[in-house]
DSSP file (Angstrom, degrees, kcal/mol; ACC not computed):
  #  RESIDUE AA STRUCTURE BP1 BP2  ACC     N-H-->O    O-->H-N    N-H-->O    O-->H-N    TCO  KAPPA ALPHA  PHI   PSI    X-CA   Y-CA   Z-CA
    1    1 A G              0   0    0      0, 0.0     2,-0.3     0, 0.0     0, 0.0   0.000 360.0 360.0 360.0 166.9  -21.9    8.1   79.5
    2    2 A T        -     0   0    0      1,-0.1    22,-0.3     3,-0.0     3,-0.0  -0.581 360.0-118.9 -80.3 143.0  -23.8    9.7   76.8
    3    3 A S        -     0   0    0     -2,-0.3    -1,-0.1     1,-0.1     2,-0.1  -0.645  34.2-106.8 -82.6 138.6  -26.4    7.5   75.2
    4    4 A P        -     0   0    0      0, 0.0     2,-0.3     0, 0.0    -1,-0.1  -0.364  37.0-139.2 -64.9 138.1  -25.8    7.0   71.4
    5    5 A N        -     0   0    0     17,-0.1    16,-1.0    74,-0.1     2,-0.5  -0.773   3.1-141.5-107.2 152.0  -28.2    8.9   69.3
    6    6 A L  E     -A   20   0A   0     -2,-0.3     2,-0.5    74,-0.2    14,-0.2  -0.900  17.6-168.0-107.9 127.7  -29.9    7.8   66.1
    7    7 A T  E     -A   19   0A   0     12,-3.4    12,-2.9    -2,-0.5     2,-0.6  -0.966   8.7-155.3-122.0 131.4  -30.3   10.4   63.3
    8    8 A V  E     +A   18   0A   0     -2,-0.5     2,-0.2    10,-0.2    10,-0.2  -0.914  25.1 163.9-105.8 124.2  -32.5   10.0   60.3
    9    9 A T  E     +A   17   0A   0      8,-3.3     8,-2.6    -2,-0.6    -2,-0.0  -0.763  49.3  37.1-128.3 175.1  -31.5   12.0   57.3
   10   10 A E  S    S-     0   0    0     -2,-0.2     2,-0.4     1,-0.2    -1,-0.2   0.890  73.2-174.2  48.2  48.9  -32.3   12.0   53.6
   11   11 A L        +     0   0    0     -3,-0.2     5,-0.2     5,-0.2     2,-0.2  -0.606   9.7 165.6 -76.7 126.3  -35.9   11.1   54.2
   12   12 A T        -     0   0    0      3,-2.8    74,-1.7    -2,-0.4    76,-0.1  -0.593  54.3 -86.9-124.1-169.4  -37.8   10.5   51.0
   13   13 A T  S    S+     0   0    0     72,-0.2    46,-0.2    -2,-0.2    75,-0.1   0.769 125.2  19.3 -71.3 -23.7  -41.2    8.9   50.2
   14   14 A S  S    S+     0   0    0      1,-0.1    41,-2.8    43,-0.1     2,-0.3   0.398 122.7  38.0-130.4   2.8  -39.6    5.4   50.0
   15   15 A S        -     0   0    0     38,-0.2    -3,-2.8    39,-0.2     2,-0.3  -0.983  49.1-167.0-151.1 162.1  -36.3    5.5   51.8
   16   16 A M  E     - B   0  52A   0     36,-2.0    36,-3.0    -2,-0.3     2,-0.6  -0.988  18.5-136.2-151.0 147.3  -34.3    6.9   54.7
   17   17 A H  E     -AB   9  51A   0     -8,-2.6    -8,-3.3    -2,-0.3     2,-0.5  -0.907  23.2-163.0-105.3 124.6  -30.7    7.1   55.7
   18   18 A V  E     +AB   8  50A   0     32,-3.4    32,-2.3    -2,-0.6     2,-0.3  -0.912  10.0 178.0-112.6 130.8  -30.0    6.3   59.3
   19   19 A T  E     +AB   7  49A   0    -12,-2.9   -12,-3.4    -2,-0.5     2,-0.3  -0.945   1.6 177.0-127.1 153.1  -26.8    7.2   61.2
   20   20 A W  E     -A    6   0A   0     28,-2.2     2,-0.2    -2,-0.3   -14,-0.2  -0.961  29.0-105.6-148.5 164.1  -25.9    6.6   64.8
   21   21 A S        -     0   0    0    -16,-1.0    28,-0.0    -2,-0.3    -2,-0.0  -0.635  41.4 -98.2 -94.2 152.4  -22.9    7.1   67.1
   22   22 A K        -     0   0    0     -2,-0.2    -1,-0.1     1,-0.1     3,-0.1  -0.476  41.0-125.1 -66.7 130.9  -20.6    4.3   68.3
   23   23 A P    >   -     0   0    0      0, 0.0     3,-1.8     0, 0.0   -20,-0.1  -0.384  34.3 -89.8 -73.6 157.5  -21.5    3.2   71.8
   24   24 A E  T 3  S+     0   0    0    -22,-0.3     0, 0.0     1,-0.3     0, 0.0  -0.406 117.0  33.5 -63.4 142.0  -18.9    3.2   74.5
   25   25 A G  T 3  S-     0   0    0     -3,-0.1    -1,-0.3    -2,-0.1    -3,-0.0   0.311 110.2-120.2  92.1 -10.3  -17.1   -0.1   74.6
   26   26 A G    <   -     0   0    0     -3,-1.8     2,-0.3    43,-0.1    -2,-0.0   0.079  25.4-130.6  67.3 178.4  -17.4   -0.5   70.8
   27   27 A S        -     0   0    0      1,-0.1    42,-0.3    19,-0.1     3,-0.1  -0.976  13.1-127.5-162.5 161.6  -19.1   -3.3   69.0
   28   28 A S  S    S-     0   0    0     40,-1.8     2,-0.3     1,-0.3    41,-0.2   0.882  86.4 -19.0 -82.9 -42.5  -18.5   -5.7   66.1
   29   29 A F  E     -C   68   0B   0     39,-2.1    39,-3.2    19,-0.0     2,-0.4  -0.953  62.0-118.0-156.8 174.6  -21.6   -4.9   64.2
   30   30 A Y  E     -CD  67  45B   0     15,-3.2    15,-2.1    -2,-0.3     2,-0.6  -0.937  11.9-142.1-124.2 143.2  -25.1   -3.4   64.4
   31   31 A R  E     -CD  66  44B   0     35,-2.9    35,-2.5    -2,-0.4     2,-0.6  -0.925  17.8-162.2-103.6 120.7  -28.5   -4.9   63.9
   32   32 A V  E     -CD  65  43B   0     11,-3.5    11,-2.6    -2,-0.6     2,-0.4  -0.905  11.3-179.9-106.3 123.7  -30.8   -2.4   62.2
   33   33 A Q  E     -CD  64  42B   0     31,-3.1    31,-3.1    -2,-0.6     2,-0.4  -0.976   6.5-177.0-125.6 135.6  -34.5   -3.2   62.6
   34   34 A W  E     -CD  63  41B   0      7,-2.3     7,-2.8    -2,-0.4     2,-0.5  -0.998  10.3-154.2-133.0 139.2  -37.4   -1.3   61.1
   35   35 A A  E     -CD  62  40B   0     27,-2.2    27,-1.4    -2,-0.4     2,-0.6  -0.926  14.3-172.9-118.7 132.9  -41.1   -2.0   61.6
   36   36 A E  E >  S- D   0  39B   0      3,-2.9     3,-1.7    -2,-0.5     2,-0.3  -0.876  73.6 -60.4-118.0  92.1  -44.0   -1.2   59.4
   37   37 A G  T 3  S-     0   0    0     -2,-0.6    25,-0.1    23,-0.4     0, 0.0  -0.541 119.6 -15.6  66.4-126.2  -47.0   -2.2   61.5
   38   38 A E  T 3  S+     0   0    0     -2,-0.3     2,-0.9    -3,-0.1    -1,-0.3   0.652 122.5  89.3 -81.8 -16.1  -46.6   -6.0   62.2
   39   39 A N  E <   +D   36   0B   0     -3,-1.7    -3,-2.9     2,-0.0     2,-0.4  -0.723  56.7 174.8 -91.1 106.3  -44.1   -6.4   59.5
   40   40 A S  E     -D   35   0B   0     -2,-0.9     2,-0.3    -5,-0.3    -5,-0.2  -0.894  12.3-161.4-116.2 145.8  -40.6   -5.9   60.7
   41   41 A K  E     -D   34   0B   0     -7,-2.8    -7,-2.3    -2,-0.4     2,-0.4  -0.898   3.5-157.6-122.2 149.9  -37.3   -6.3   58.8
   42   42 A V  E     +D   33   0B   0     -2,-0.3     2,-0.3    -9,-0.2    -9,-0.2  -0.971  13.2 170.3-130.1 142.2  -33.8   -6.7   60.1
   43   43 A N  E     -D   32   0B   0    -11,-2.6   -11,-3.5    -2,-0.4     2,-0.4  -0.968  20.2-139.2-142.3 158.6  -30.4   -6.1   58.6
   44   44 A T  E     +D   31   0B   0     -2,-0.3     2,-0.3   -13,-0.2   -13,-0.2  -0.914  20.8 172.4-121.1 151.0  -26.9   -6.1   59.9
   45   45 A T  E     -D   30   0B   0    -15,-2.1   -15,-3.2    -2,-0.4     5,-0.0  -0.991  34.1-147.2-150.7 152.0  -24.0   -3.7   59.1
   46   46 A I  S    S+     0   0    0     -2,-0.3   -19,-0.1   -17,-0.2     2,-0.1   0.539  81.7  84.9 -93.4  -9.5  -20.5   -3.0   60.4
   47   47 A N  S    S-     0   0    0      2,-0.2   -17,-0.1   -17,-0.1    -2,-0.1  -0.340  85.2-123.1 -84.7 169.8  -21.0    0.7   59.6
   48   48 A T  S    S+     0   0    0     -2,-0.1   -28,-2.2   -19,-0.0     2,-0.3  -0.045  93.2  56.8-101.4  31.3  -22.6    3.3   61.7
   49   49 A F  E     +B   19   0A   0    -30,-0.2     2,-0.3     2,-0.0   -30,-0.2  -0.984  58.2 179.8-153.8 157.6  -25.0    4.1   59.0
   50   50 A F  E     -B   18   0A   0    -32,-2.3   -32,-3.4    -2,-0.3     2,-0.5  -0.965  20.6-138.3-160.1 141.5  -27.6    2.3   56.9
   51   51 A T  E     -B   17   0A   0     -2,-0.3     2,-0.5   -34,-0.2   -34,-0.2  -0.926  16.0-156.4-107.5 125.5  -30.0    3.2   54.1
   52   52 A I  E     -B   16   0A   0    -36,-3.0   -36,-2.0    -2,-0.5     3,-0.2  -0.873  18.8-178.0-101.2 125.9  -33.5    1.6   54.3
   53   53 A N        +     0   0    0     -2,-0.5   -38,-0.2   -38,-0.2   -36,-0.0  -0.563  49.5  47.5-115.3 179.7  -35.3    1.3   51.0
   54   54 A D  S    S+     0   0    0     -2,-0.2     2,-0.2     1,-0.2   -39,-0.2   0.864  73.4 158.3  57.8  41.9  -38.7    0.1   49.7
   55   55 A L        -     0   0    0    -41,-2.8    -1,-0.2    -3,-0.2   -19,-0.0  -0.548  45.1-109.0 -93.7 162.1  -40.7    2.0   52.3
   56   56 A T    >   -     0   0    0     -2,-0.2     3,-1.0     1,-0.1    29,-0.3  -0.765  38.6-110.3 -90.2 131.6  -44.3    3.1   52.1
   57   57 A P  T 3  S+     0   0    0      0, 0.0    30,-0.3     0, 0.0    29,-0.1  -0.289  96.0   9.8 -61.2 142.0  -44.9    6.9   51.7
   58   58 A G  T 3  S+     0   0    0     28,-1.3     2,-0.3     1,-0.2    29,-0.2   0.767  96.8 133.5  64.6  28.2  -46.5    8.7   54.6
   59   59 A F    <   -     0   0    0     -3,-1.0    26,-2.4   -46,-0.2     2,-0.6  -0.840  57.7-121.0-112.5 147.0  -46.1    5.8   57.0
   60   60 A Q  E     - E   0  84B   0     -2,-0.3     2,-0.4    24,-0.2   -23,-0.4  -0.760  30.5-166.2 -89.8 126.4  -44.7    5.9   60.5
   61   61 A Y  E     - E   0  83B   0     22,-4.0    22,-2.9    -2,-0.6     2,-0.6  -0.887  14.5-148.9-113.3 141.8  -41.7    3.6   61.0
   62   62 A S  E     -CE  35  82B   0    -27,-1.4   -27,-2.2    -2,-0.4     2,-0.4  -0.947  20.3-166.2-106.9 121.6  -40.1    2.5   64.2
   63   63 A I  E     -CE  34  81B   0     18,-3.8    18,-2.6    -2,-0.6     2,-0.4  -0.912   7.3-175.6-114.4 133.6  -36.4    2.0   63.8
   64   64 A T  E     -CE  33  80B   0    -31,-3.1   -31,-3.1    -2,-0.4     2,-0.5  -0.993   6.4-167.0-129.1 132.6  -34.2    0.2   66.3
   65   65 A V  E     -CE  32  79B   0     14,-3.2    14,-2.9    -2,-0.4     2,-0.5  -0.977   6.4-169.1-117.8 128.0  -30.4   -0.1   66.2
   66   66 A V  E     -CE  31  78B   0    -35,-2.5   -35,-2.9    -2,-0.5     2,-0.5  -0.965  17.1-138.3-117.7 127.6  -28.7   -2.6   68.5
   67   67 A A  E     -C   30   0B   0     10,-2.1     9,-2.5    -2,-0.5     2,-0.5  -0.720  22.2-161.7 -82.2 127.6  -25.0   -2.7   68.9
   68   68 A V  E     -CE  29  75B   0    -39,-3.2   -39,-2.1    -2,-0.5   -40,-1.8  -0.946   1.4-152.5-116.7 127.1  -23.8   -6.3   69.0
   69   69 A A        -     0   0    0      5,-1.1     5,-0.1    -2,-0.5   -42,-0.1  -0.382  35.3 -98.0 -90.0 172.3  -20.4   -7.3   70.4
   70   70 A V  S    S+     0   0    0      1,-0.1     2,-1.0    -2,-0.1    -1,-0.1   0.918 117.2  65.6 -55.8 -45.3  -18.2  -10.3   69.4
   71   71 A N  S >  S-     0   0    0      1,-0.2     3,-2.6     3,-0.1    -2,-0.4  -0.703  81.9-154.5 -80.1 104.9  -19.6  -12.2   72.4
   72   72 A L  T 3  S+     0   0    0     -2,-1.0    -1,-0.2     1,-0.3     3,-0.1   0.719  89.8  64.1 -59.4 -23.4  -23.2  -12.5   71.4
   73   73 A S  T 3  S+     0   0    0      1,-0.2     2,-1.4    -5,-0.1    -1,-0.3   0.728  89.9  74.9 -71.3 -17.3  -24.4  -12.8   74.9
   74   74 A N  S <  S-     0   0    0     -3,-2.6    -5,-1.1    -5,-0.1     2,-0.5  -0.587  70.7-180.0 -94.3  72.7  -23.1   -9.3   75.4
   75   75 A K  E     -E   68   0B   0     -2,-1.4    -7,-0.2    -7,-0.2     3,-0.1  -0.626  17.4-144.5 -78.1 126.0  -25.8   -7.4   73.5
   76   76 A G  E     -     0   0B   0     -9,-2.5    -1,-0.1    -2,-0.5    -8,-0.1   0.232  36.1 -41.7 -78.2-160.5  -25.1   -3.7   73.6
   77   77 A E  E     -     0   0B   0    -11,-0.1   -10,-2.1     1,-0.1     2,-0.5  -0.255  51.0-138.9 -66.8 151.3  -27.1   -0.6   73.9
   78   78 A E  E     -E   66   0B   0    -12,-0.2     2,-0.5    -3,-0.1   -12,-0.2  -0.947  14.6-167.3-114.1 131.6  -30.4   -0.3   71.9
   79   79 A I  E     -E   65   0B   0    -14,-2.9   -14,-3.2    -2,-0.5     2,-0.4  -0.969   8.1-173.0-119.0 131.0  -31.3    2.9   70.2
   80   80 A S  E     +E   64   0B   0     -2,-0.5     2,-0.3   -16,-0.2   -16,-0.2  -0.931   9.1 172.4-126.4 151.8  -34.8    3.5   68.9
   81   81 A E  E     -E   63   0B   0    -18,-2.6   -18,-3.8    -2,-0.4     2,-0.5  -0.987  17.8-149.3-151.8 145.9  -36.4    6.2   66.9
   82   82 A S  E     +E   62   0B   0     -2,-0.3     2,-0.3   -20,-0.2   -20,-0.2  -0.981  27.3 160.8-121.7 131.6  -39.8    6.6   65.3
   83   83 A T  E     -E   61   0B   0    -22,-2.9   -22,-4.0    -2,-0.5     2,-0.4  -0.985  32.9-123.9-148.2 156.5  -40.2    8.6   62.1
   84   84 A F  E     -E   60   0B   0     -2,-0.3   -24,-0.2   -24,-0.3     2,-0.1  -0.796  23.2-129.0 -99.5 143.3  -42.6    9.1   59.2
   85   85 A T        -     0   0    0    -26,-2.4   -72,-0.2    -2,-0.4     2,-0.1  -0.495  45.4 -85.4 -77.1 161.5  -41.6    8.8   55.6
   86   86 A R        -     0   0    0    -74,-1.7   -28,-1.3   -71,-0.2     2,-0.2  -0.395  43.8-114.7 -68.2 144.1  -42.6   11.7   53.4
   87   87 A K        -     0   0    0    -30,-0.3     2,-0.2   -29,-0.2    -1,-0.1  -0.570  31.3-115.0 -75.7 141.9  -46.1   11.6   52.0
   88   88 A S        -     0   0    0     -2,-0.2    -1,-0.1   -75,-0.1   -76,-0.0  -0.558  14.1-140.0 -77.2 145.0  -46.2   11.3   48.3
   89   89 A N              0   0    0      1,-0.2    -1,-0.1    -2,-0.2    -2,-0.0   0.150 360.0 360.0 -92.3  21.5  -47.7   14.4   46.5
   90   90 A L              0   0    0      0, 0.0    -1,-0.2     0, 0.0    -2,-0.0   0.495 360.0 360.0 -79.7 360.0  -49.6   12.3   44.1
């Protein structure tokens, strides 16, 4: 099957909108994790998109989305992407 892809759009100095495709077999919800150095944050959503706010300008973020099924032992596919926020022009 095709591996689900993660797309980052609407990139600003402090936020990014992340979208991904539904994995085969479906899932109940998604765990969205983003890391800024050692500091990583996690959020969950039932949608196939999520907006991450309060980011640092010009910083490289590693984003991971994990599809989680009803049966928690059945952790789905993991999609990762690394992207930079826009540098502030100040």
